[in-house]
N, C-alpha and C positions, 0 to 999 in steps of 0.2 A: 578331287573337286570339293569335298566337304571336310578336308583336313583341318580347316580353321574353325569349324563349329565346336563350341564347348560341349563337353560330355554331360553336363548337368542341366539340360534344357527342360523347362516346365512350361505349360500353357500360360498365356497372358492372364487368363481368368484366375489361375492359382496364384500368380505373382501379385495380382491386384489385391487378392485377399490377404496375402502375406504383408503387403504394405499398408493395407487398410485405406486404399484410395478408390475414388470413383472411376468408372470406365473412361470418362472424359479426361481425368487427370492422368490415367495410365496411357491413354492415347497420346497425350501431350508429352509425356516422358519419352515415349518411343519416337515421336516426331522430332523432338529436340535432341535425340540421340544420347540421352542420359542413360538409357538402357537399350542395348542392341537387340534386334529381333531377327529371327530366322524362320523360314517357312517350315511347316511340318511336312516331311517327305511323304507321308501317307494321306494327309488331308490338307490341301492347299488353302482351305479357308481358315486354318488355325495358324496363329503366330506363336512362336516359342521364344522364351527369353532364358538367359542363364540364371539359375537359382543363386549362384554365388554373387552375381552382380546385384541381384535384388536384395539379398541379405546384407551386402555391403552398403547399399543405398539406405536400407532400413536402419542400420547401425550408425549411419552418418559418415561413413568413409566413402571416398570416391573409389569406384570399381577400377581395377587394373586393366 
């Protein structure tokens, strides 16, 4: 069921700090599917994103 989930998931708040963007901008990146998000299996209120996708976005490369 969760075999397609990346192994390097981090909370959206941490990703936002890595990118240096506002909560509004991060929400827009997720909405526009620039960054994929996944639910936290232990806390449904938390969204997780792939750290490698965030770092690729930060460095200017399109995430694979």
